[in-house]
Each structure stands twice: as structure tokens, then as C-alpha cells.
C-alpha positions as CSV (number, residue, x, y, z in Angstrom):
1,M,-33.5,11.8,11.5
2,I,-32.3,11.9,7.8
3,D,-33.4,15.6,7.5
4,S,-31.4,16.4,10.7
5,A,-28.3,14.7,9.4
6,L,-28.6,16.4,6.0
7,N,-29.0,19.8,7.6
8,E,-25.9,19.2,9.7
9,V,-23.9,18.1,6.6
10,L,-25.1,21.2,4.7
11,S,-24.2,23.4,7.6
12,L,-20.7,22.0,7.8
13,L,-20.3,22.4,4.0
14,G,-21.4,26.0,4.3
15,I,-18.8,26.6,7.0
16,A,-16.1,24.9,5.0
17,V,-16.9,27.0,1.9
18,A,-17.0,30.2,4.0
19,A,-13.7,29.2,5.6
20,L,-12.1,28.5,2.3
21,L,-13.0,31.9,0.9
22,M,-12.0,33.7,4.1
23,W,-8.6,32.1,4.3
24,A,-8.0,32.6,0.6
25,A,-8.5,36.3,1.3
26,L,-6.4,36.4,4.5
27,A,-3.6,34.0,3.7
28,P,-1.3,36.6,1.9
29,F,-1.5,39.0,4.8
30,E,0.5,36.8,7.2
31,A,3.4,36.8,4.8
32,L,3.1,40.5,4.1
33,G,2.7,41.2,7.8
34,W,6.0,39.4,8.5
35,W,7.7,41.4,5.8
36,A,6.4,44.7,7.1
37,G,7.5,43.8,10.6
38,W,3.9,43.8,12.1
39,F,4.7,40.7,14.1
40,G,8.1,41.8,15.5
41,D,11.1,39.5,15.5
42,E,9.9,36.9,18.0
43,I,9.8,33.3,16.9
44,Y,7.6,31.3,19.2
45,I,8.8,28.1,20.8
46,E,7.0,25.4,22.8
47,E,8.8,24.3,25.9
48,P,9.8,22.1,27.5
49,A,11.2,19.6,25.1
50,P,9.8,16.0,25.7
51,E,11.9,13.3,27.3
52,G,13.4,10.9,24.8
53,P,15.6,10.8,21.7
54,V,13.7,13.5,19.8
55,R,14.9,17.0,20.3
56,A,17.9,15.7,22.3
57,R,21.1,17.5,22.1
58,R,24.1,15.5,20.8
59,P,27.8,16.4,21.7
60,N,29.1,16.2,18.1
61,P,26.1,15.6,15.8
62,Q,26.9,14.5,12.3
63,A,23.6,15.7,10.9
64,Y,20.5,17.8,11.7
65,I,17.1,16.5,10.7
66,V,14.1,18.9,10.7
67,F,10.7,17.4,10.4
68,L,7.9,19.5,8.9
69,S,4.5,17.9,9.4
70,G,1.5,17.8,7.1
71,I,-1.5,20.2,6.9
72,S,-3.4,18.7,9.9
73,R,-1.2,20.3,12.5
74,V,-2.2,23.3,14.6
75,S,1.3,23.9,16.2
76,G,4.9,22.6,16.2
77,E,3.8,19.9,18.7
78,T,2.4,16.8,17.1
79,F,-0.7,15.1,18.4
80,S,-0.4,12.2,15.9
81,R,0.8,8.9,17.5
82,R,2.0,7.8,14.1
83,E,4.2,10.8,13.7
84,Q,5.5,10.5,17.3
85,N,6.4,6.8,16.7
86,F,8.1,7.7,13.4
87,L,10.2,10.5,15.0
88,R,11.1,8.4,18.0
89,R,12.2,5.5,15.8
90,L,14.1,7.8,13.5
91,A,16.0,9.3,16.4
92,E,16.8,5.9,17.8
93,T,18.0,4.6,14.5
94,L,20.2,7.7,13.9
95,P,21.8,8.5,17.3
96,E,24.5,10.5,15.4
97,A,21.8,13.0,14.3
98,V,19.7,15.6,16.1
99,V,16.0,15.3,15.2
100,I,13.9,18.5,15.5
101,D,10.2,18.3,15.3
102,D,8.7,21.4,16.9
103,I,8.6,23.7,13.9
104,F,5.1,24.7,12.7
105,P,5.5,25.2,8.9
106,Y,2.2,27.0,8.4
107,A,3.1,30.2,10.4
108,V,5.8,32.7,9.6
109,N,6.8,33.1,13.3
110,N,6.0,29.5,14.5
111,L,3.0,30.7,16.4
112,P,0.5,27.9,17.0
113,L,-3.0,28.4,15.6
114,T,-4.3,27.9,19.1
115,G,-2.1,30.8,20.3
116,Q,-3.4,33.4,17.8
117,R,-4.9,36.6,19.2
118,F,-8.2,36.6,17.3
119,F,-8.8,33.0,16.1
120,A,-7.4,30.8,18.9
121,G,-10.9,29.9,20.0
122,L,-11.9,28.8,16.5
123,W,-8.9,26.5,16.2
124,R,-9.3,25.0,19.6
125,W,-12.9,24.2,18.7
126,A,-11.8,22.7,15.3
127,L,-9.0,20.7,17.1
128,R,-11.5,19.2,19.5
129,R,-13.8,18.2,16.6
130,K,-10.9,16.5,14.9
131,F,-10.7,13.9,17.7
132,S,-14.4,13.4,18.0
133,D,-16.0,10.0,17.6
134,N,-18.7,11.6,15.5
135,W,-17.8,11.6,11.8
136,L,-19.8,14.8,11.2
137,E,-17.9,16.6,13.9
138,R,-14.6,15.3,12.6
139,L,-15.4,17.0,9.3
140,A,-15.4,20.3,11.1
141,G,-11.9,19.6,12.2
142,Y,-10.8,19.8,8.6
143,L,-11.1,23.6,8.9
144,I,-7.5,23.3,10.1
145,N,-6.5,21.5,6.9
146,V,-8.2,24.1,4.8
147,R,-6.4,26.9,6.5
148,N,-3.0,25.2,6.2
149,I,-3.6,24.4,2.5
150,W,-3.7,28.1,1.8
151,Q,-0.4,28.5,3.4
152,V,1.0,25.9,1.1
153,A,-0.5,27.8,-1.8
154,I,1.1,31.0,-0.6
155,S,4.5,29.2,-0.5
156,I,4.0,28.2,-4.2
157,D,2.8,31.6,-5.3
158,K,5.4,33.6,-7.3
159,R,4.3,36.9,-5.6
160,Y,4.0,36.0,-1.9
161,G,6.0,32.8,-1.9
162,P,9.5,34.4,-1.7
163,I,8.4,36.3,1.4
164,Y,6.7,33.3,3.1
165,N,9.6,31.0,2.3
166,Q,12.2,33.4,3.6
167,A,10.3,33.7,6.9
168,M,10.2,29.9,7.1
169,A,14.0,29.7,6.5
170,H,14.5,32.0,9.6
171,V,12.1,29.8,11.7
172,I,14.1,26.7,10.7
173,L,17.4,28.3,11.4
174,H,16.1,29.4,14.8
175,G,15.0,25.9,15.5
176,L,18.5,24.5,14.5
177,A,20.3,27.1,16.7
178,R,18.3,26.0,19.7
179,F,19.8,22.5,19.4
180,G,23.4,23.6,19.0
181,H,23.7,24.1,15.2
182,D,26.5,26.4,14.2
183,P,25.8,28.1,10.8
184,A,29.5,28.3,10.1
185,Q,29.9,24.5,10.4
186,K,29.4,22.2,7.4
187,T,27.2,19.8,9.2
188,P,24.5,18.6,6.7
189,I,20.9,19.6,7.3
190,F,18.0,17.4,6.2
191,I,14.5,18.9,5.9
192,I,11.8,16.2,5.9
193,G,8.6,17.6,4.3
194,Y,5.7,15.4,4.9
195,S,2.6,15.9,2.6
196,G,1.9,19.6,2.1
197,A,5.1,20.5,4.0
198,G,7.1,19.2,1.1
199,Q,6.5,22.6,-0.6
200,I,7.4,24.5,2.6
201,A,10.7,22.5,2.8
202,V,11.6,23.1,-0.9
203,G,10.5,26.8,-0.7
204,A,12.7,27.5,2.3
205,V,15.9,26.0,0.9
206,P,17.3,29.0,-1.2
207,Y,17.0,31.3,1.8
208,L,18.3,28.8,4.3
209,K,21.3,28.2,2.0
210,E,22.2,31.8,2.4
211,L,22.4,31.5,6.1
212,V,24.3,28.3,6.6
213,A,27.7,26.9,5.4
214,G,26.6,23.3,5.2
215,P,24.7,21.4,2.6
216,V,20.9,21.3,2.8
217,Y,18.9,18.3,1.6
218,V,15.2,17.8,1.2
219,I,13.5,14.5,1.9
220,S,10.0,14.6,0.5
221,L,7.8,12.1,2.3
222,G,4.8,11.8,0.1
223,G,5.5,15.5,-0.5
224,I,3.3,17.9,-2.4
225,F,5.2,20.7,-4.1
226,G,5.3,22.7,-7.2
227,S,8.1,23.8,-9.6
228,D,10.0,25.9,-7.1
229,P,13.5,27.4,-7.3
230,G,14.4,25.5,-4.1
231,L,14.5,22.3,-6.3
232,L,17.7,23.7,-7.8
233,A,19.0,25.3,-4.7
234,A,18.9,22.1,-2.6
235,D,22.0,19.9,-2.7
236,H,19.6,17.1,-3.5
237,I,15.9,16.2,-3.3
238,Y,14.9,12.7,-2.2
239,H,11.2,12.0,-3.0
240,I,9.9,9.1,-1.1
241,Y,6.5,7.9,-2.4
242,G,4.1,5.0,-2.2
243,T,2.3,3.4,-5.2
244,R,-1.1,4.1,-3.5
245,D,-0.3,7.7,-2.6
246,R,-2.8,9.5,-4.8
247,P,-2.3,13.1,-3.5
248,Q,1.5,13.2,-4.3
249,R,0.8,11.6,-7.7
250,L,-2.0,14.1,-8.4
251,C,0.2,17.1,-7.7
252,A,2.5,16.1,-10.6
253,W,-0.5,17.1,-12.8
254,L,-1.9,19.9,-10.6
255,F,1.1,22.1,-11.0
256,P,1.9,23.1,-14.6
257,G,5.6,23.5,-13.8
258,R,5.9,19.8,-13.2
259,W,4.5,18.9,-16.6
260,P,7.1,17.3,-18.9
261,L,6.0,19.7,-21.7
262,L,7.5,22.7,-19.7
263,W,11.1,21.5,-20.1
264,Y,12.5,24.9,-18.8
265,S,10.8,24.7,-15.4
266,D,12.8,24.4,-12.2
267,W,11.4,20.9,-11.7
268,N,12.3,19.6,-15.1
269,R,15.8,21.2,-15.0
270,A,16.4,19.7,-11.5
271,Q,15.5,16.2,-13.0
272,R,17.8,16.7,-16.0
273,L,20.6,17.7,-13.7
274,G,20.2,14.6,-11.6
275,R,19.2,16.6,-8.5
276,V,16.1,14.5,-7.7
277,T,16.0,10.9,-6.6
278,F,12.8,8.9,-6.5
279,L,12.4,6.2,-3.8
280,C,9.4,3.9,-3.8
281,T,8.3,2.5,-0.5
282,G,5.9,-0.1,-1.9
283,P,2.1,-0.1,-1.7
284,M,1.7,2.7,0.8
285,S,-0.9,5.4,0.8
286,H,-0.6,9.1,1.7
287,T,-1.7,8.8,5.4
288,G,-3.8,6.9,7.8
289,P,-3.8,3.1,8.6
290,T,-2.3,2.3,5.2
291,G,0.2,5.2,5.1
292,Y,3.9,5.6,5.5
293,L,3.9,5.8,9.3
294,T,1.6,2.9,10.2
295,T,2.6,-0.2,12.1
296,S,-0.6,-2.1,11.3
297,R,0.5,-3.0,7.8
298,T,3.5,-4.9,6.6
299,L,5.4,-5.4,3.3
300,P,5.6,-8.9,1.8
301,D,8.9,-9.5,3.7
302,G,7.2,-8.8,7.0
303,T,8.6,-5.3,7.5
304,P,6.1,-2.8,9.0
305,Y,5.4,0.2,6.8
306,L,6.8,2.5,9.6
307,E,10.1,0.6,9.8
308,R,10.5,0.6,6.0
309,T,10.0,4.4,6.0
310,V,12.5,4.9,8.8
311,Q,15.0,2.7,7.1
312,M,14.8,4.7,3.9
313,V,15.3,8.0,5.6
314,A,18.2,6.6,7.7
315,E,19.9,5.2,4.6
316,I,19.7,8.6,2.9
317,V,21.1,10.4,5.9
318,R,23.9,7.9,6.4
319,S,24.9,7.9,2.8
320,V,25.3,11.7,2.8
321,I,27.3,11.6,6.1
322,A,29.6,9.0,4.6
323,Q,30.1,11.1,1.5
324,S,30.8,14.3,3.5
325,E,33.4,12.4,5.6
326,A,35.1,11.1,2.5
327,A,35.1,14.5,0.8
328,P,38.2,16.0,2.6
329,S,40.4,13.0,1.5
330,V,39.2,13.5,-2.1
331,D,40.0,17.2,-2.0
332,A,43.4,16.4,-0.6
């Protein structure tokens, strides 16, 4: 019995290592393929939009909110109940904003992993394992995370990152246009980067700013990101973090550009210029039943973790809207 379990674990570890090496080799080719035009100009979308406040068109929206999910996704469609609850509550709390959640930040053309020509079967298999009751099978589901981590690494990379991030800016713009956004209008755009998508959000900003007239803000929700030029290009960065969120804390040491010693880095320059605001949610962890989006834990005042996270994001959006409405009278 023990030998069988050990063999299964070793087999899964072997698969994980092989996958890690394979996607390390293949990851740059997606960005390069987009740049070379191998994939054409099509940006894939998943229809129809769900009923409810998320992805609902508004007659005169005061803001657009784009949610980029963490590395466990296989497509723009979320299967996480916690994320679904968060997005629904956010849209209900901010009826003046359009909330968009169907962008897959780990593909240059928004193509789901399960829609790929050659590897769709592999990702469907991994996705099924992710929801298994067997913990060993669930480990196999982390192949998805491994693959998406490499896309985050590409976004950070100084060689391939500009290509990948430019592609993601076009995907985001396409998503905005589908819900009525006019690039000539100065309606503020908020990109929420959850976990590894924090880097994708930051990386896309310089290129998105070239395509829209309005301000672009990044809300990092436990975001993992390096020292990227997007930190200076964004109108502001709001970094929401929990005191028990180890991954986001670790990335401050993982990326040399975020070390205080490198005072000239984009990250340290952005902080000196007051372009980054840190907002602590309390004793929340990165994900799961103690994370930002859970309803099973509460703060000392009785507020569920999810509600506190929604409140913080809503406060950011409304404060920016109020400032933008006051701006014309100041200019006058």
C-alpha cells in the first residue's frame, strides 16, 4: 500500500518536473508567435455572458473594472466559487461600473488552454484532476499552475516581456470594447491583478495607455510582480495584501528589482514618487479558506473576509471617480 502510494507520488513528481522543463522551453514561443503573426489577429471570446451584474453593460459607466485571475485558471471563465462570489458582490456594490472577468491573462490571444490545438486533451485531463477528491490526483491538476507560472515569468522577462505584455494590452482593450468602452473617452480603467496576474496587469499598462485616453489604475490583490516599467506608467498602483499572505511577501525578495538596495529600479522609483499605495486587509492569506475571497472567516469586527476585500476595492474605485469628477472644476 505504502509502496504503491510512493510510486504514485514519484510518478507525479516526474510529470511535474518534465512539465516544468517543457513549458520553460515552450513559453517564449507563444509571445514570439503572436509577434510574428502566426496566430492571426483573432482574439477569442467565450459566449454567452452569464446572467447577473458581472459583464453587464451600463448606459453611462463611470469606470471599467477588468479582473485578471490567478495562475489556476484554464480560460477566461472562472470555475472558482470564491471568485464568482467576489465578482458578483463587486458588481453589486459598484453599479456605476462595468465589471469584466472573461479575460484569460495567460494566453496572448485569450485562447483557453482547453481550446488549444495540440494540448487541449492534456489540460482537460489536468482540470478534471484539479477537482478530484483524491489529493494525489489534485496534485496533477497543478500542471495548469506550472504552465501559467511560466507565462508570468515571460511577462517579467526583459526580452520577451514587452511582446507578451503588448499582446495582453490588446486582449484587454478588446474586452473593454465588447462592453462599450470608447478609447477616446476618459473613463477610468481599473485592472485587478489577483496573485500571479498582478504582473500581467502591471506589464500591460504601458501599452494600454498608448491605446486609451483615460487613466489606467492597477489594483494588485495579493499580486506577485517584479520591477516593471508599468509601475511608473500606471496612474497609480494599489497593492492590497494580507499579513498572512506569504507568496506576495516572498516576491519582494524574489525579484532583485524590488530590493531597497537597487534604488534606481522602477519599483523603488514608483515608491519614491508616491505612485504605490499599500492597503492591508488584516490576517488574510493568499488563497483558499483563509484568503481574500472567503466567506468562512471574519475580521474581529465581524466582517467576512470577502466583504472587506470588496469594500477596499470599491473605496479605491469610488475615490478615483470622485477625483475625476472634481478635476474639470479644478482646471476651470
